[in-house]
C-alpha positions as CSV (number, residue, x, y, z in Angstrom):
1,M,0.0,0.0,0.0
2,I,2.9,2.4,0.8
3,I,4.4,1.6,-2.6
4,L,1.1,2.2,-4.3
5,K,0.7,5.6,-2.5
6,A,4.1,6.7,-3.6
7,Y,3.4,5.6,-7.1
8,L,0.1,7.4,-7.4
9,T,1.0,10.7,-5.5
10,P,2.4,12.5,-8.7
11,F,-0.8,11.5,-10.6
12,I,-3.0,12.8,-7.8
13,H,-1.2,16.1,-7.7
14,L,-1.6,16.4,-11.5
15,L,-5.3,15.6,-11.2
16,I,-5.8,18.5,-8.7
17,A,-4.0,20.9,-11.0
18,L,-6.1,19.8,-14.0
19,Y,-9.3,20.3,-11.9
20,F,-8.4,23.8,-10.9
21,N,-7.5,24.6,-14.5
22,K,-10.9,23.0,-15.7
23,N,-9.1,20.7,-18.1
24,Y,-11.7,18.0,-17.7
25,S,-10.7,16.1,-20.9
26,K,-7.2,15.4,-19.6
27,M,-8.6,14.6,-16.2
28,K,-10.7,11.9,-17.8
29,K,-7.8,10.3,-19.6
30,L,-5.6,10.5,-16.4
31,L,-8.3,8.8,-14.4
32,V,-8.4,5.9,-16.9
33,L,-4.7,5.6,-16.7
34,I,-4.8,5.5,-12.9
35,F,-7.5,2.8,-13.0
36,R,-5.4,0.7,-15.3
37,C,-2.4,1.0,-13.0
38,C,-4.5,-0.1,-10.0
39,S,-6.0,-3.0,-12.1
40,R,-2.5,-4.3,-12.8
41,I,-1.3,-4.0,-9.2
42,Y,-4.4,-5.5,-7.6
43,G,-5.3,-7.9,-10.4
44,F,-8.6,-6.3,-11.1
45,S,-9.9,-7.4,-14.5
46,Q,-11.5,-5.1,-17.1
47,T,-14.0,-6.9,-19.3
48,G,-15.1,-5.9,-22.8
49,K,-18.6,-5.5,-23.9
50,V,-20.4,-8.1,-26.1
51,L,-23.3,-7.2,-28.3
52,E,-24.9,-10.3,-29.8
53,S,-27.1,-11.0,-32.8
54,L,-27.3,-7.5,-34.2
55,K,-28.7,-7.2,-37.7
56,F,-27.3,-5.7,-40.9
57,E,-29.8,-5.2,-43.8
58,S,-28.0,-6.2,-46.9
59,K,-29.0,-5.3,-50.5
60,K,-26.9,-8.1,-52.0
61,V,-28.2,-11.1,-50.1
62,G,-31.9,-11.8,-49.5
63,Y,-31.8,-12.0,-45.7
64,P,-30.6,-9.8,-42.8
65,V,-27.1,-10.6,-41.8
66,E,-26.7,-11.2,-38.1
67,Y,-23.5,-10.4,-36.3
68,S,-22.0,-10.1,-32.8
69,V,-19.4,-7.6,-31.7
70,Y,-16.8,-7.5,-28.9
71,L,-15.8,-4.0,-27.8
72,P,-12.7,-3.8,-25.6
73,A,-13.1,-2.5,-22.0
74,D,-11.7,0.9,-22.8
75,Y,-13.9,1.5,-25.8
76,E,-16.5,3.6,-24.0
77,T,-13.9,5.6,-22.0
78,S,-11.6,6.5,-24.9
79,E,-11.9,8.6,-28.0
80,R,-9.5,6.6,-30.2
81,S,-10.2,4.3,-33.1
82,Y,-9.3,0.6,-32.9
83,P,-7.9,-2.2,-35.1
84,V,-10.5,-4.8,-36.1
85,L,-10.6,-8.6,-36.3
86,Y,-13.3,-10.3,-38.4
87,L,-13.7,-13.7,-36.7
88,L,-15.6,-16.4,-38.6
89,H,-17.5,-19.4,-37.2
90,G,-17.5,-23.0,-38.4
91,Y,-20.1,-25.1,-40.4
92,S,-23.6,-25.1,-38.9
93,D,-22.7,-22.6,-36.2
94,D,-23.7,-18.9,-36.1
95,E,-22.6,-15.5,-34.9
96,T,-22.8,-16.5,-31.3
97,G,-20.5,-19.5,-31.5
98,W,-17.2,-17.8,-30.8
99,I,-18.7,-16.2,-27.6
100,Q,-20.8,-19.1,-26.3
101,F,-18.3,-21.9,-27.0
102,G,-15.1,-20.2,-27.9
103,E,-15.0,-17.8,-25.0
104,A,-13.5,-15.2,-27.4
105,N,-14.5,-12.3,-25.2
106,S,-12.7,-13.8,-22.1
107,I,-9.7,-14.7,-24.2
108,A,-9.5,-11.2,-25.6
109,D,-9.9,-9.6,-22.1
110,K,-7.1,-11.7,-20.7
111,G,-4.7,-11.1,-23.5
112,I,-5.3,-7.3,-23.5
113,A,-4.9,-7.2,-19.7
114,N,-1.6,-9.2,-20.0
115,G,-0.3,-6.9,-22.7
116,D,-0.2,-9.9,-25.2
117,F,-2.8,-8.4,-27.5
118,S,-3.6,-5.0,-28.9
119,S,-6.9,-3.6,-27.7
120,C,-9.1,-4.3,-30.7
121,I,-12.7,-4.8,-31.9
122,I,-13.8,-8.3,-32.8
123,V,-16.7,-8.7,-35.3
124,M,-18.3,-12.1,-35.7
125,P,-20.8,-12.3,-38.7
126,D,-23.2,-15.2,-39.3
127,G,-21.9,-17.0,-42.4
128,K,-24.7,-19.7,-42.3
129,V,-23.4,-22.6,-44.4
130,T,-22.2,-20.4,-47.3
131,W,-18.5,-21.3,-46.8
132,Y,-18.1,-17.5,-47.0
133,V,-18.0,-17.4,-50.8
134,N,-20.4,-16.4,-53.6
135,S,-22.6,-19.3,-54.6
136,F,-22.0,-20.7,-58.1
137,D,-25.5,-19.6,-59.3
138,G,-25.3,-16.0,-57.9
139,K,-28.2,-16.5,-55.6
140,D,-26.2,-16.0,-52.4
141,P,-23.3,-13.7,-53.0
142,W,-21.9,-13.8,-49.4
143,E,-18.4,-12.7,-50.3
144,D,-19.6,-9.7,-52.2
145,M,-21.9,-8.7,-49.4
146,F,-19.1,-9.1,-46.8
147,I,-16.4,-7.1,-48.7
148,K,-18.6,-4.5,-50.4
149,E,-21.3,-3.9,-47.8
150,F,-20.7,-5.4,-44.4
151,I,-17.1,-4.2,-43.8
152,P,-17.8,-0.6,-44.9
153,F,-20.9,-0.6,-42.6
154,I,-19.1,-2.0,-39.6
155,E,-16.2,0.4,-40.0
156,K,-18.6,3.4,-40.0
157,Q,-20.7,2.0,-37.2
158,Y,-17.8,1.7,-34.8
159,R,-14.5,3.6,-34.2
160,I,-12.3,1.5,-36.4
161,R,-9.0,2.3,-38.1
162,A,-10.1,1.4,-41.6
163,Q,-6.8,0.6,-43.2
164,K,-5.4,-2.8,-44.3
165,E,-2.7,-2.8,-41.6
166,F,-5.3,-2.6,-38.9
167,R,-7.7,-5.2,-40.3
168,A,-7.4,-8.9,-39.8
169,I,-9.5,-12.0,-40.4
170,A,-9.5,-15.4,-38.7
171,G,-11.8,-18.4,-38.3
172,L,-12.1,-22.1,-37.5
173,S,-13.0,-25.0,-39.8
174,M,-15.4,-23.5,-42.4
175,G,-14.4,-20.1,-41.0
176,G,-10.7,-20.9,-41.4
177,Y,-11.4,-21.7,-45.0
178,G,-13.3,-18.5,-45.3
179,A,-10.5,-16.5,-43.7
180,L,-8.1,-18.0,-46.3
181,T,-10.2,-17.5,-49.4
182,L,-11.4,-14.0,-48.4
183,S,-7.9,-12.8,-47.7
184,I,-6.3,-14.4,-50.7
185,R,-9.0,-13.2,-53.1
186,N,-8.9,-9.7,-51.5
187,T,-5.2,-9.1,-50.7
188,E,-5.7,-5.4,-50.4
189,M,-8.1,-5.8,-47.4
190,F,-6.3,-7.8,-44.7
191,S,-2.9,-7.6,-43.0
192,S,-3.2,-10.9,-41.2
193,C,-5.0,-14.2,-41.7
194,V,-5.3,-16.9,-39.0
195,A,-6.8,-20.2,-40.2
196,M,-7.5,-22.8,-37.5
197,S,-8.4,-26.3,-38.6
198,S,-9.4,-24.8,-41.9
199,G,-11.8,-26.6,-44.2
200,T,-9.2,-26.8,-46.9
201,F,-9.5,-29.9,-49.1
202,T,-7.4,-31.3,-51.8
203,D,-9.1,-32.0,-55.2
204,E,-8.8,-35.7,-54.5
205,E,-10.6,-35.3,-51.2
206,I,-13.5,-33.4,-52.9
207,M,-13.8,-35.9,-55.7
208,A,-14.0,-38.8,-53.2
209,N,-16.4,-37.1,-50.9
210,N,-19.6,-39.1,-50.7
211,D,-21.4,-36.2,-48.9
212,Y,-20.6,-33.6,-51.6
213,D,-24.2,-32.8,-52.5
214,G,-25.1,-32.2,-48.9
215,Y,-22.1,-29.9,-48.1
216,F,-21.0,-28.3,-51.3
217,K,-23.5,-28.7,-54.2
218,N,-25.4,-25.5,-53.4
219,I,-22.2,-23.5,-53.2
220,Y,-20.0,-24.9,-55.9
221,G,-22.5,-26.5,-58.2
222,P,-22.9,-30.2,-59.2
223,K,-19.7,-32.2,-59.1
224,P,-18.4,-32.9,-62.6
225,E,-17.5,-36.5,-63.4
226,G,-13.9,-37.2,-62.4
227,K,-12.9,-33.6,-61.7
228,V,-13.6,-30.5,-59.6
229,S,-15.7,-27.6,-60.8
230,E,-14.3,-24.3,-62.0
231,H,-16.2,-22.5,-59.2
232,W,-14.5,-24.8,-56.7
233,K,-11.1,-23.9,-58.2
234,A,-11.9,-20.2,-58.0
235,N,-12.5,-20.5,-54.3
236,S,-9.9,-23.1,-53.3
237,P,-6.9,-21.8,-51.4
238,L,-4.7,-24.4,-53.0
239,H,-5.7,-23.3,-56.5
240,L,-5.8,-19.6,-55.6
241,L,-2.1,-19.7,-54.6
242,D,-1.3,-20.4,-58.3
243,T,-3.4,-17.5,-59.7
244,V,-2.8,-14.6,-57.3
245,D,0.2,-12.3,-57.6
246,K,2.9,-13.6,-55.2
247,D,3.9,-10.1,-54.1
248,K,0.3,-9.4,-53.1
249,L,0.1,-12.7,-51.2
250,K,3.3,-11.8,-49.3
251,S,1.6,-8.6,-48.1
252,I,-0.6,-10.8,-45.8
253,R,0.8,-12.5,-42.7
254,F,-0.6,-16.1,-42.7
255,Y,-0.9,-18.3,-39.6
256,I,-2.2,-21.9,-40.2
257,D,-3.0,-24.2,-37.2
258,C,-4.4,-27.7,-37.3
259,G,-4.4,-30.5,-34.7
260,D,-2.5,-33.7,-35.3
261,D,-5.7,-35.7,-34.8
262,D,-7.9,-33.4,-37.0
263,F,-9.6,-35.0,-39.9
264,L,-8.7,-31.9,-42.0
265,Y,-5.0,-32.5,-41.6
266,K,-4.4,-33.4,-45.3
267,G,-5.6,-30.1,-46.8
268,N,-3.8,-28.0,-44.2
269,S,-0.6,-29.9,-44.7
270,A,-0.9,-29.5,-48.4
271,L,-1.4,-25.8,-48.0
272,H,1.7,-25.5,-45.9
273,V,3.8,-27.5,-48.4
274,K,2.5,-25.4,-51.3
275,M,3.2,-22.1,-49.5
276,R,6.7,-23.3,-48.8
277,D,7.3,-24.3,-52.4
278,L,6.0,-21.0,-53.6
279,G,8.1,-19.0,-51.1
280,I,5.1,-17.4,-49.4
281,P,6.0,-16.6,-45.7
282,H,3.6,-18.1,-43.1
283,E,3.5,-19.7,-39.7
284,Y,2.4,-23.4,-39.6
285,R,1.5,-25.1,-36.3
286,V,0.5,-28.7,-35.6
287,R,-0.4,-29.2,-31.9
288,Q,-1.8,-32.1,-30.1
289,G,-5.6,-32.1,-30.5
290,S,-8.6,-32.7,-32.8
291,H,-11.5,-30.8,-34.3
292,E,-13.0,-29.4,-31.1
293,W,-13.4,-26.2,-29.1
294,G,-10.7,-27.0,-26.6
295,Y,-8.2,-26.8,-29.4
296,W,-9.6,-23.6,-30.9
297,R,-9.8,-21.7,-27.6
298,T,-6.0,-22.1,-27.1
299,G,-5.4,-21.5,-30.8
300,L,-7.3,-18.2,-30.6
301,Y,-5.0,-16.9,-27.9
302,D,-1.9,-17.6,-30.0
303,G,-3.7,-16.3,-33.1
304,L,-4.5,-13.0,-31.5
305,K,-0.9,-12.6,-30.4
306,F,0.2,-13.2,-34.0
307,I,-2.4,-10.7,-35.3
308,S,-1.4,-8.1,-32.7
309,E,2.2,-8.1,-34.0
310,K,0.9,-6.3,-37.1
311,F,-1.4,-4.0,-35.2
312,H,1.5,-2.7,-33.0
313,R,3.6,0.0,-34.6
C-alpha cells in the first residue's frame, strides 16, 4: 500500500492541477490511466462488452445478416479508433458460437490485460453454411456482401481504423477456410489471416467425398464427373495460390494451425507445403488435438498474439 501511494502521488497532484484549470478532458484520460495501473497492481480485471445477434440489412443477399461484436473494455472511455478482427465461425454454427463456445471475449480480455494483444474490436458475422463465398448460381453472393457492404458498414458504425494494416481475419473450420479465401481473393483488405483447422480440401478429397451434394452442391454446383468444378477452383486456397500475384500474397501474414488428430490434416498440410514451395511466408502449427473447441480456444489466444504483432507500430 505504501508503494502504491508513492506511485500514485504524482498523478493525484496532477489531477488536482487539472481540476483547478478546468481541463476535464485530460482529467478523464488520467483517471483511466490510474484505473489501469490499479488494475494491474491488484489484479482487477476489465471486461469488454459483447453485443450479440445484431442485424445488418444487406442489399446483396436476400436476408438480414446477423453479427456479434466484442468491444474492448476501454472503448467507451476513450476517443480513439481501434484495429479490427473479423472472426468467422464453423459449419452449422452462427454469430454467437465464438462467444458461447469459444469464449472469445474472455480470451481477448485476458490477452489485452496481460499486454499480449492489442486492444481491438472483434466482429463475428453469421456465415450460415455459405463457406463465406459467392454461390455458383449467384443467388447467395456472401463474399460480395461481406467485402462491399458489411465491412464498410461496420467500419462506419464503430470507431475502427479502416486501413489494411489494422484489419485482420480469422476463423475455424469452415471459418478458417473463409479467412483464407477472403484474404487471398482480397489481398488489399487484410494484413493478417489466422486459419484454425481450416476446411481446406485437396481436389482428391473433394472428388472422393460421398457427402458432396449435402455440403457443397449449393455452393460450388454439381460435381463434374472425375474432376472438380471451375467454381471450386476459383475458391480453393490451394488453387488460388497459383493465380494470385505472389507479391500481393506476401503482403498478408498467414498463420495456419491444425491439430495432429484433426480429420482436416491433409488439406492444411498440403497448403503449408505449397506455400513453402512458392516462397510465401507463413507460420504453420501442428499441436496435439482434434477438431474441437478446446483446441480452438487455445489457438485463438496464440492467433490473437500473432495478429497483434501487425497491429502494433
